C-alpha positions in Angstrom: 0.0 0.0 0.0 1.3 3.5 -0.9 -0.1 7.0 -0.4 -0.2 9.5 -3.2 -0.9 13.2 -2.8 -3.4 14.8 -5.2 -6.1 17.4 -5.1 -9.8 17.7 -5.8 -11.1 19.1 -9.1 -14.8 19.3 -8.5 -14.9 22.9 -7.5 -12.7 26.0 -7.0 -10.9 25.3 -3.7 -8.9 22.4 -5.1 -8.6 20.8 -1.6 -5.7 18.5 -1.0 -6.4 14.8 -1.0 -4.4 11.7 -0.2 -5.1 8.4 -2.0 -4.2 5.0 -0.6 -3.2 2.9 -3.6 -2.6 -0.8 -3.8 -1.6 -2.5 -7.0 -2.8 0.5 -9.1 -6.2 0.5 -7.4 -7.3 3.3 -5.1 -8.6 1.9 -1.9 -9.3 5.1 0.0 -9.5 8.9 -0.6 -9.0 11.2 2.3 -8.3 14.9 3.1 -4.6 15.8 3.1 -3.8 16.9 6.7 -0.4 18.1 5.6 -1.6 20.3 2.8 -0.3 23.8 3.4 -3.6 25.5 2.3 -6.5 23.2 2.8 -4.9 21.7 6.0 -7.0 18.5 6.2 -10.3 20.0 4.9 -12.2 18.4 2.1 -15.9 18.5 1.6 -18.4 15.8 0.6 -17.7 16.4 -3.0 -14.0 15.4 -2.8 -14.4 12.6 -0.4 -17.3 11.0 -2.4 -15.4 11.2 -5.7 -14.0 7.8 -5.3 -17.5 6.4 -6.0 -17.4 8.1 -9.4 -13.9 6.8 -10.1 -14.9 3.2 -9.2 -18.4 3.3 -10.8 -19.0 0.1 -12.9 -21.0 2.3 -15.4 -17.8 4.1 -16.4 -17.0 4.1 -20.1 -13.9 2.0 -20.8 -13.7 1.8 -24.6 -14.8 4.0 -27.6 -18.4 3.0 -28.6 -20.2 3.5 -31.8 -24.0 3.4 -31.9 -25.8 1.0 -34.3 -29.4 1.3 -35.2 -32.0 3.4 -33.4 -30.9 6.5 -31.6 -33.8 6.5 -29.1 -32.6 6.2 -25.5 -32.4 2.6 -24.5 -32.7 1.4 -28.1 -30.0 0.5 -30.7 -26.7 -1.2 -29.9 -23.3 0.0 -28.8 -20.3 -1.5 -30.5 -16.8 -1.2 -29.0 -14.1 0.1 -31.3 -10.4 0.7 -31.0 -9.2 4.3 -30.9 -7.7 4.4 -34.4 -11.0 3.3 -36.0 -13.1 5.6 -33.9 -10.9 8.7 -34.5 -10.6 7.9 -38.2 -14.4 7.6 -38.6 -15.3 10.7 -36.4 -12.6 12.8 -38.1 -13.8 11.8 -41.6 -17.4 12.6 -40.8 -16.5 16.0 -39.2 -14.4 16.8 -42.3 -17.3 15.9 -44.6 -19.7 18.1 -42.7 -17.2 21.0 -42.6 -16.4 20.7 -46.3 -20.1 20.6 -47.3 -21.6 23.1 -44.9 -18.8 25.1 -43.5 -17.1 25.1 -40.0 -20.1 26.6 -38.3 -22.1 23.5 -39.0 -20.0 21.9 -36.2 -20.7 23.1 -32.7 -19.3 22.3 -29.3 -20.8 22.2 -25.9 -18.3 22.3 -23.0 -19.3 21.2 -19.6 -18.3 22.4 -16.1 -15.6 19.8 -15.3 -13.3 21.2 -18.1 -12.8 24.3 -16.0 -10.8 22.1 -13.6 -8.8 20.4 -16.2 -5.7 22.4 -17.2 -4.7 20.5 -20.4 -8.3 19.7 -21.3 -9.3 23.3 -21.5 -6.2 24.0 -23.6 -7.0 21.1 -25.9 -10.6 22.4 -26.4 -9.3 25.7 -27.5 -6.9 24.2 -30.0 -9.7 21.9 -31.4 -12.3 24.5 -32.2 -9.8 27.0 -33.3 -8.4 24.4 -35.7 -11.9 23.6 -37.1 -12.7 27.3 -37.3 -16.2 27.0 -35.7 -17.6 30.0 -33.9 -20.5 28.0 -32.5 -19.2 27.2 -29.1 -21.5 26.8 -26.1 -20.7 26.1 -22.5 -22.2 25.6 -19.1 -20.9 29.0 -18.0 -24.0 30.6 -19.6 -26.1 28.5 -17.1 -24.3 29.7 -14.0 -21.6 32.4 -14.2 -21.2 34.2 -17.5 -22.8 37.3 -16.0 -19.6 37.8 -13.9 -17.4 37.8 -16.9 -19.6 40.3 -18.7 -19.8 42.6 -15.7 -16.0 42.4 -15.1 -15.4 43.5 -18.7 -17.7 46.5 -18.4 -16.7 47.7 -14.9 -13.0 46.8 -14.8 -12.1 46.3 -18.4 -11.3 42.6 -18.0 -13.3 39.4 -17.6 -10.9 38.0 -15.1 -10.9 40.6 -12.3 -13.1 39.3 -9.5 -12.3 40.9 -6.1 -12.6 38.5 -3.1 -14.0 39.2 0.3 -11.3 39.4 3.0 -13.3 37.3 5.4 -10.5 37.0 8.1 -10.3 40.7 8.6 -13.8 42.1 7.7 -16.2 43.6 10.2 -19.3 43.2 8.0 -19.8 40.7 5.2 -22.8 40.5 2.8 -23.2 37.2 0.9 -25.8 37.2 -1.9 -27.3 34.0 -3.3 -24.7 31.7 -1.8 -24.8 28.8 0.7 -21.1 28.2 1.7 -21.9 25.3 4.0 -23.3 23.3 1.1 -21.6 24.6 -2.0 -18.3 25.9 -0.5 -18.5 29.2 -2.5 -17.8 30.0 -6.1 -15.5 32.5 -7.8 -13.3 32.2 -4.7 -10.9 29.4 -4.1 -11.1 29.0 -0.4 -10.7 25.9 1.8 -13.3 25.5 4.6 -15.1 28.9 4.2 -17.4 28.2 7.1 -14.5 27.9 9.5 -13.3 31.4 8.4 -16.8 32.8 8.7 -17.2 31.3 12.1 -13.9 32.8 13.3 -14.9 36.2 11.9 -18.2 36.1 13.8 -16.3 35.1 17.0 -14.2 38.2 16.9 -17.4 40.3 16.4 -17.9 40.5 12.6 -21.5 40.6 11.2 -22.3 38.2 8.4 -25.5 38.4 6.4 -26.7 35.9 3.8 -29.1 37.5 1.4 -31.1 34.5 0.3 -34.7 33.3 -0.3 -34.1 30.4 2.1 -33.1 30.1 5.7 -30.0 28.4 4.5 -27.8 25.9 6.3 -24.9 28.3 6.5 -26.7 30.6 9.0 -26.6 30.0 12.7 -26.0 32.0 15.9 -22.3 31.4 15.4 -22.0 32.0 11.6 -24.4 34.8 10.7 -28.0 35.4 9.8 -30.2 35.3 6.8 -31.9 38.4 5.2 -34.7 36.5 3.5 -35.3 38.3 0.3 -37.8 37.3 -2.4 -36.2 35.4 -5.4 -34.7 37.4 -8.3 -35.0 40.8 -6.6 -31.4 41.2 -5.5 -30.8 44.0 -8.0 -33.4 46.2 -6.3 -32.1 45.5 -2.8 -28.5 46.3 -3.9 -29.8 49.5 -5.5 -31.7 50.4 -2.4 -28.6 49.8 -0.2 -26.6 52.1 -2.4 -29.4 54.7 -2.4 -29.5 54.7 1.5 -25.7 54.7 1.8 -25.6 57.8 -0.5 -28.4 59.4 1.6 -26.2 58.8 4.7 -23.4 60.7 2.8 -21.2 57.7 3.1 -19.9 57.4 -0.5 -16.2 57.8 -0.3 -15.9 61.0 -2.5 -12.1 60.9 -2.6 -12.1 57.3 -4.0 -14.8 58.2 -6.5 -12.9 61.3 -7.7 -9.6 59.5 -8.0 -10.7 56.2 -9.5 -14.3 56.4 -10.8 -16.1 57.3 -14.0 -19.8 57.8 -14.6 -20.5 58.3 -10.9 -23.4 60.8 -11.6 -25.0 58.1 -13.8 -24.7 55.6 -11.0 -26.5 58.0 -8.7 -29.2 58.6 -11.3 -29.8 54.8 -11.6 -30.2 54.3 -7.8 -32.3 57.4 -7.3 -35.7 55.8 -7.6 -34.8 52.7 -5.5 -35.1 53.9 -1.9 -35.8 51.4 0.8 -39.4 52.5 0.9 -39.7 52.1 -2.9 -38.3 48.5 -3.0 -39.5 47.1 0.3 -42.6 45.3 -1.1 -40.9 44.0 -4.2 -37.9 42.5 -2.3 -40.1 41.3 0.5 -38.2 43.1 3.3 -39.2 45.9 5.7 -37.9 49.3 4.7 -36.4 49.8 8.1 -34.4 46.5 7.8 -33.0 47.7 4.5 -31.9 51.0 6.0 -30.4 49.3 9.0 -28.4 47.0 6.8 -27.2 49.9 4.7 -26.2 51.8 7.8 -24.3 48.9 9.3 -22.5 48.0 6.1 -21.4 51.6 5.3 -20.6 52.3 8.9 -18.3 49.4 9.4 -14.6 50.1 9.5 -14.1 47.2 7.0 -16.8 45.7 4.9 -16.9 43.1 2.2 -19.3 41.5 -0.3 -19.6 38.3 -2.3 -22.2 36.9 -4.7 -22.9 33.5 -6.3 -25.1 31.4 -8.5 -28.4 32.1 -6.8 -28.1 35.7 -8.1 -26.2 34.9 -11.3 -29.2 32.8 -12.5 -31.7 35.5 -12.1 -32.8 38.0 -14.8 -30.3 40.7 -13.8 -27.1 38.8 -13.1 -24.8 41.2 -14.8 -26.4 44.3 -13.3 -26.3 42.6 -9.9 -22.6 41.9 -10.2 -22.0 45.5 -11.2 -23.8 46.8 -8.1 -22.0 44.3 -5.9 -18.7 45.9 -7.0 -20.2 49.3 -6.4 -21.1 48.5 -2.8 -17.5 47.8 -2.3 -16.1 50.6 -4.4 -18.2 53.6 -3.4 -17.7 52.8 0.3 -13.9 52.7 0.0 -13.7 49.0 0.7 -12.3 47.9 -2.6 -8.5 47.2 -2.5 -8.5 47.3 1.3 -7.7 45.0 4.2 -11.0 43.6 5.4 -12.8 44.7 2.3 -12.5 43.2 -1.2 -9.2 42.5 -2.8 -7.8 40.9 -6.0 -5.6 37.8 -5.6 -3.0 37.8 -8.3 -1.9 34.2 -8.2 1.0 32.8 -10.3 0.1 34.6 -13.5 -1.4 38.1 -14.2 -4.9 36.8 -15.2 -6.4 40.3 -15.1 -4.3 41.3 -18.1 -5.1 38.1 -19.9 -8.8 38.8 -19.7 -8.7 42.3 -21.0 -11.5 43.1 -23.4 -12.6 45.7 -25.9 -16.2 46.9 -25.5 -16.7 48.2 -29.0 -18.5 46.1 -31.6 -19.5 43.5 -29.1 -22.8 42.6 -30.7 -23.6 41.1 -34.1 -27.0 40.6 -35.8 -28.5 37.2 -36.1 -32.0 35.8 -36.7 -32.3 35.6 -32.9 -31.6 39.3 -32.5 -28.3 40.9 -31.5 -25.9 38.5 -29.9 -22.4 38.4 -28.5 -19.7 35.9 -27.5 -18.8 35.8 -23.8 -15.3 34.4 -23.5 -15.9 32.7 -26.9 -19.3 31.2 -25.9 -22.8 31.8 -27.3 -26.0 31.3 -25.2 -26.5 27.7 -24.4 -30.3 28.3 -24.5 -30.1 28.8 -28.2 -28.3 25.6 -29.2 -31.5 23.6 -29.9 -32.8 26.5 -32.1 -29.6 26.5 -34.1 -30.0 22.7 -34.7 -33.7 22.7 -35.4 -34.6 26.0 -37.1 -31.4 27.8 -38.3 -30.9 28.7 -42.0 -27.4 27.2 -41.5 -28.1 24.6 -38.9 -25.7 22.9 -36.6 -25.3 19.4 -38.0 -22.5 18.0 -35.8 -22.1 18.5 -32.1 -19.1 17.7 -29.9 -20.1 17.5 -26.2 -17.1 17.5 -23.8 -17.8 16.7 -20.1 -21.3 18.1 -20.3 -24.9 17.0 -20.1 -26.9 19.8 -21.7 -30.0 17.7 -22.0 -30.5 18.0 -18.2 -28.6 21.2 -17.4 -30.1 23.6 -19.9 -33.7 24.7 -20.1 -36.2 23.0 -22.4 -35.7 19.2 -22.1 -38.3 18.3 -24.8 -36.7 20.7 -27.4 -33.3 19.4 -26.5 -34.4 15.8 -27.2 -35.7 16.8 -30.6 -32.5 18.6 -31.4 -30.2 15.9 -30.4 -32.1 13.3 -32.4 -31.9 15.5 -35.5 -28.1 15.9 -35.5 -26.2 14.2 -38.3 -23.3 13.5 -35.8 -23.2 13.7 -32.0 -19.9 12.9 -30.3 -19.8 12.8 -26.5 -16.5 12.7 -24.6 -17.3 11.8 -21.0 -16.9 9.4 -18.1 -20.3 8.0 -18.6 -23.1 7.4 -21.1 -25.2 10.2 -19.6 -28.7 11.5 -20.7 -27.1 13.4 -23.5 -24.8 10.5 -24.5 -27.9 8.3 -25.0 -28.3 10.1 -28.3 -24.7 10.0 -29.4 -23.3 8.4 -32.5 -19.9 8.0 -30.8 -19.0 7.8 -27.1 -15.4 8.5 -26.3 -14.2 7.5 -22.8 -12.4 10.1 -20.8 -10.0 9.7 -17.9 -11.2 11.1 -14.6 -9.3 13.5 -12.3 -7.5 10.6 -10.5 -6.3 9.2 -13.8 -4.5 12.3 -15.2 -1.8 14.8 -14.3 -3.0 18.3 -13.6 -2.4 21.8 -12.3 -4.8 23.9 -10.3 -5.5 26.4 -13.2 -9.1 27.1 -12.3 -8.4 29.1 -9.1 -6.0 31.5 -10.9 -6.9 35.0 -9.9 -9.5 33.8 -7.3 -7.4 32.1 -4.6 -7.9 33.4 -1.1 -4.4 32.1 -0.4 -2.5 32.0 -3.7 -0.7 28.7 -4.4 0.2 26.4 -7.2 -0.2 22.6 -7.0 0.5 19.8 -9.4 -0.6 16.2 -9.3 0.5 13.2 -11.3 -2.1 10.6 -12.3 -2.8 8.8 -9.0 -3.4 5.5 -11.0 -3.2 4.7 -14.7 -6.4 5.3 -16.7 -8.4 2.1 -16.7 -9.5 0.4 -19.9 -9.0 2.5 -23.0 -9.8 5.8 -21.3 -7.9 8.8 -22.5 -7.5 12.4 -21.4 -9.7 15.0 -23.2 -6.8 16.9 -24.6 -5.4 13.7 -26.2 -8.7 12.8 -27.7 -9.3 16.2 -29.2 -5.7 16.6 -30.4 -5.8 13.2 -32.0 -9.1 14.1 -33.8 -7.4 17.1 -35.2 -4.6 15.0 -36.5 -7.0 12.6 -38.1 -8.7 15.6 -39.8 -5.4 16.6 -41.3 -4.8 19.6 -39.0 -2.1 20.6 -36.6 -2.4 19.5 -33.0 -0.3 21.8 -30.9 -0.4 19.7 -27.7 0.7 16.6 -29.6 3.3 18.4 -31.6 5.4 19.5 -28.5 7.4 17.2 -26.2 5.9 18.7 -23.0 2.1 19.2 -22.9 2.6 21.4 -19.8 5.0 23.7 -21.7 2.5 26.7 -21.9 1.7 26.3 -18.2 5.3 26.1 -17.2 6.0 29.3 -19.2 3.2 31.0 -17.1 4.8 29.6 -13.8 8.3 30.7 -14.8 7.7 34.2 -13.4 7.8 32.5 -10.0 10.6 30.2 -10.9 8.3 27.2 -10.8 8.0 24.1 -13.0 6.3 20.8 -12.9 9.5 19.2 -11.5 9.8 21.7 -8.7 6.1 21.2 -7.8 6.6 17.5 -7.8 9.4 17.9 -5.2 7.3 20.2 -3.0 5.2 18.7 -0.1 1.7 17.8 -1.4 2.9 19.0 -4.8 2.1 22.6 -3.6 3.9 25.9 -3.4 2.3 28.7 -1.5 2.9 32.1 -3.1 3.6 35.4 -1.3 1.8 37.8 -3.8 0.7 40.9 -2.0 -2.0 42.4 -4.1 -3.7 45.0 -1.9 -2.7 48.5 -2.8 -2.2 47.6 -6.5 -5.8 47.2 -7.7 -6.2 50.5 -9.6 -2.6 50.8 -10.8 -1.9 47.2 -11.8 -5.1 45.3 -12.3 -7.9 47.5 -13.6 -7.8 47.2 -17.4 -10.0 50.0 -18.7 -8.2 52.4 -21.0 -7.9 55.1 -18.4 -7.4 52.6 -15.4 -10.6 53.9 -13.8 -13.6 51.9 -12.6 -16.7 52.4 -14.7 -19.5 53.0 -12.2 -22.3 52.9 -14.7 -21.2 51.5 -18.1 -23.1 52.9 -21.1 -23.3 49.3 -22.3 -25.9 48.7 -19.6 -28.4 51.2 -20.8 -30.9 48.8 -22.3 -30.6 46.3 -19.4 -31.2 49.2 -16.9 -34.4 50.2 -18.8 -35.6 46.6 -18.9 -34.9 46.2 -15.1 -37.1 49.3 -14.5 -39.9 47.8 -16.5 -39.6 44.5 -14.6 -39.6 46.3 -11.3 -42.9 48.0 -12.1 -44.4 44.7 -13.2 -43.5 43.1 -9.9 -45.1 46.1 -8.1 -48.2 45.7 -10.2 -48.5 41.9 -9.9 -46.1 39.4 -8.3 -46.3 35.8 -9.4 -48.1 33.3 -7.1 -45.1 31.0 -6.9 -41.4 31.5 -7.8 -39.2 28.5 -8.4 -35.6 28.5 -7.1 -32.8 25.9 -7.3 -32.0 24.0 -4.1 -28.4 23.0 -3.4 -27.9 19.9 -1.3 -25.0 17.7 -0.3 -26.5 14.8 -2.2 -26.3 16.2 -5.8 -23.7 18.5 -7.4 -25.2 19.6 -10.8 -25.3 16.1 -12.3 -21.8 15.0 -11.2 -23.1 12.7 -8.4 -26.2 11.5 -10.1 -25.1 7.8 -10.2 -23.6 7.4 -6.7 -25.7 4.8 -4.9 -24.9 5.9 -1.3 -26.2 9.4 -2.0 -29.6 8.0 -3.0 -30.7 6.9 0.5 -34.0 7.6 2.3 -35.5 10.9 1.5 -32.6 11.7 -0.8 -33.7 9.1 -3.5 -35.7 11.8 -5.4 -36.0 15.5 -5.7 -39.3 16.7 -4.3 -40.8 20.2 -4.7 -40.1 22.0 -1.4 -42.9 24.3 -0.3 -43.7 26.4 2.8 -46.2 24.6 5.1 -48.7 27.4 4.7 -48.7 26.9 0.9 -49.2 23.2 1.3 -52.1 23.7 3.7 -53.7 26.1 1.2 -53.5 23.5 -1.5 -54.6 20.7 0.8 -51.2 18.9 0.4 -49.3 16.7 2.8 -45.7 15.4 2.4 -45.4 12.9 -0.5 -48.5 14.1 -2.3 -48.1 14.4 -6.1 -48.6 17.8 -7.7 -48.2 19.3 -11.1 -45.8 22.3 -11.6 -46.2 24.1 -14.8 -45.6 27.3 -16.7 -45.5 28.4 -20.4 -42.3 26.4 -20.9 -43.3 23.0 -19.6 -44.8 20.8 -16.9 -43.5 18.3 -14.4 -45.1 16.0 -11.8 -43.3 16.0 -8.5 -43.9 15.1 -4.9 -44.5 17.7 -2.2 -42.2 18.3 0.7 -42.9 20.7 3.6 -40.0 23.1 4.1 -40.3 26.0 6.5 -36.9 27.4 5.4 -38.8 28.9 2.5 -41.0 31.9 2.4 -44.7 31.4 1.3 -44.9 31.7 -2.4 -41.3 30.4 -2.9 -40.8 26.8 -4.0 -37.5 25.0 -4.5 -36.2 21.9 -6.3 -32.8 20.3 -6.8 -31.4 20.2 -10.3 -29.3 17.4 -11.9 -32.2 14.9 -11.9 -34.4 13.5 -14.7 -32.9 10.2 -15.8 -36.0 8.2 -16.8 -34.4 7.6 -20.2 -30.8 7.1 -19.2 -30.2 3.3 -19.0 -26.4 3.9 -19.2 -26.5 5.2 -15.6 -28.1 2.4 -13.7 -28.4 4.0 -10.3 -29.6 7.3 -11.7 -32.1 5.5 -13.9 -33.4 3.6 -10.9 -33.8 6.9 -9.0 -34.5 9.3 -11.9 -36.2 12.2 -10.1 -37.6 15.2 -12.0 -35.8 17.5 -14.4 -36.5 20.9 -13.0 -35.0 22.4 -16.2 -38.1 21.3 -18.1 -39.7 24.4 -16.5 -37.0 26.9 -17.4 -37.2 29.5 -20.2 -35.5 28.5 -23.4 -34.9 29.9 -26.9 -34.7 33.5 -27.9 -35.4 36.0 -25.1 -34.7 33.4 -22.3 -31.3 34.8 -21.4 -29.7 38.0 -20.4 -28.4 39.8 -23.6 -25.4 41.3 -21.8 -23.9 38.0 -20.8 -25.9 35.1 -22.4 -26.7 34.0 -18.9 -29.9 31.9 -18.8 -32.8 32.9 -16.5 -33.0 29.9 -14.1 -34.0 31.1 -10.7 -37.1 32.9 -9.5 -39.0 31.5 -12.4 -42.8 31.9 -12.1 -44.7 28.6 -11.9 -48.2 27.4 -11.2 -49.1 24.5 -8.9 -52.1 22.3 -8.9 -53.1 18.8 -7.8 -53.2 16.3 -10.6 -56.9 15.5 -10.2 -58.0 19.1 -10.0 -58.7 21.6 -12.8 
C-alpha cells in the first residue's frame, strides 16, 4: 500500500487529498492533513469522488451506436481508438467541407474548468476547425460575472474576493457556503473562516430566499429576500448609503467614472420604494445599509443564486459598487484581488466596441468565446445554416439547460453527435460515438481554475494517481488526435511537453512541474501581496478607472425598471428556485448509490407549510408544476426554510431515459429544467446568462382543474 498526494477538481478550492493505492487500485481517498492550504479539509464532493472513479458504469472503450438513436434502443459496439478517431474525423471533415465550419458546434461542460490540459485542448480543437458556434455551461451559472467584469474593470478575469478573516461586516448574496463551499473564490473551509470572523465580532448576512444551512448564531443570519429581486435590494442599499453621505468621495474622484450616472440609476430605488418588491421591511434595508457603510471594514460576495436571475450582470456590477463607493475595494477587510501565479487580469482584457452582431435571434455576442446555451437547440432545429455535428465534452446539456423536450428533438436530429465523457449520460444516449475520458484521478493536472481567485495563492501539481483504466484517454489527447485525423495541426501533440505553456506561465515565480513534484503535497504557496495595487496594476480599462455605470448597460437598466414596475403591479403566485444539497452537485453525483438513500432518493418540490395547507397537500403528495415552458409532476415536501410563495427543487435529476447510468435510472427524479425559459429571449443579452432562478410557476393537484 502506498499513499499519493493529489487534489480535488470538483470545485474551485482544489482541496488537497491523499489516495491510498494498492496495485494500481485506489482503496481510499481522504483529506490531506499536511496540505499547506486546505490543511486537512475536504468536503463531501472530494471525499465521495472515489465512488465516481470506481463506478461500474464508467465508459472504458470507444463506442459506436448502431441502429435506433432513441434512448435505450439500438446497440453499442466497441471500437479501437484508431478506428473511432478515423471515422469521427472523416465525418467531421465531410460536414465541414459541405456546410462550413459553423455546421460543427461544441458544448463544453463544467468539469473542463478544472482540467488544465483539457481546457487548452478544447481551444486548440475548435480553433483548428474554425467554428464560432461554441457553447458552454458558463451561460447557465456564471457568464454574468465575466460580462460585468469586462464592463466595470475592463477585463473578464478581475473578481475581487472578500477578506473574510479581517472584515467587520460581510454581505453574501445568493450563496450557501456550508453546502456549496463558495464559487469564484478558491477557499478551503469557508465556514471555518466565517465562524472565526463572527467570534471576533464581525457581522455576516446571507441574502437568500431560504433560511440556508450556513446561517446559525455562530455564523451569521439570513436576510430572507424574495427570489430574483437582489438587484433592487442592492440599488436600495446604495441609495440609502448615499443618503447617509457615506460614499467615499475621494475614492470616487480618483478612481471612478460615470458616478453621476450611478447616482441617477439608484435614485428611484429607496428602501421604501423597493420594500414590497424585495419582501423586506424598509427599516431593515436602511439598517443594513447603515451597518455596512458604517463598518470600518466591509466586504461583499455573490454567487449562483443571483447569477441565475434575470439581472445577473447588473447585480454583479452593483455588488462591485457596494465595495467601491464605500472605499472598501482594495482594502484589508474589504474586497481584494488575488494575483496568483500569473497576471490573469491582463489576460482577460476586453474591448467593448463592436460586441454585438446581428442574427435571426436578435443581437448576440460571444462571452469568452461562448454563445447562449439556451439557443443551441434552435440552431440545430430552425437555423438557416443549422448545426449538424455537435461535440459534447464533459457536459450534459439535456439535463442542465432549459427546455428538455426541445433538446431531445434537437439531439435526435443531429447528423453527428460525439460525446466525450466518463459515462453514457442522458445526452450521451443520443450519441453516434461515445469516447471514454480519464477522470481527475487518472490524469496529471495543475490547479489552473483558481487563478486570480485564490484566497491564499498557491500552485499545485498532481501526477495521475493511477493509470487510466481500460482505454480511457485524457480529453486533450482525444481532441488533439481528432485534429490529426482531420489533417490539422495538433499543438499539444506536436510538442514534447504538454505542460509547456503552463510552465511558461509559472516561470515568473521560478516554478516548474518538476519543482512542484518535489514540494510537499505538490504545492507551493505564493507570497503575492496584491492589496494596494488594484487600480494601478489590475484594472484594465483604457484610463485605469472603474466604470461606475457602463453605457453598455443602458438597455438592461431600462428593462430592469420595467420589470420592477411589473413586480409592483402583480407578483407571481409561486417562484421556483434551485435548491443545493450535499446529495447532488449539478449532475456529477447522479449515479452514486450511497447518495440515493432515504428521503434523498428523489428531488421533491419543497414548499412552505402554509402553501401546502392552502392547496390541501401533505408530504409525499403528487402535484403538477407548470408554466408556459413545460410541466412536471413532483412530490410535495414541507419546508419552513422557504417563504410562502417560494418553491425549491434540486437540479441534476431526470434520468428516466438514461439506462447507461443504472443508479440514476433507478432513482430518476424530476428534471427541473423542463420548466425553465429557453430559446430567444430566455437569457440576459449582456452576458448570455440563462434565466434559471425565481421563475414563475403554477401548482395544482393532478386530479383538480
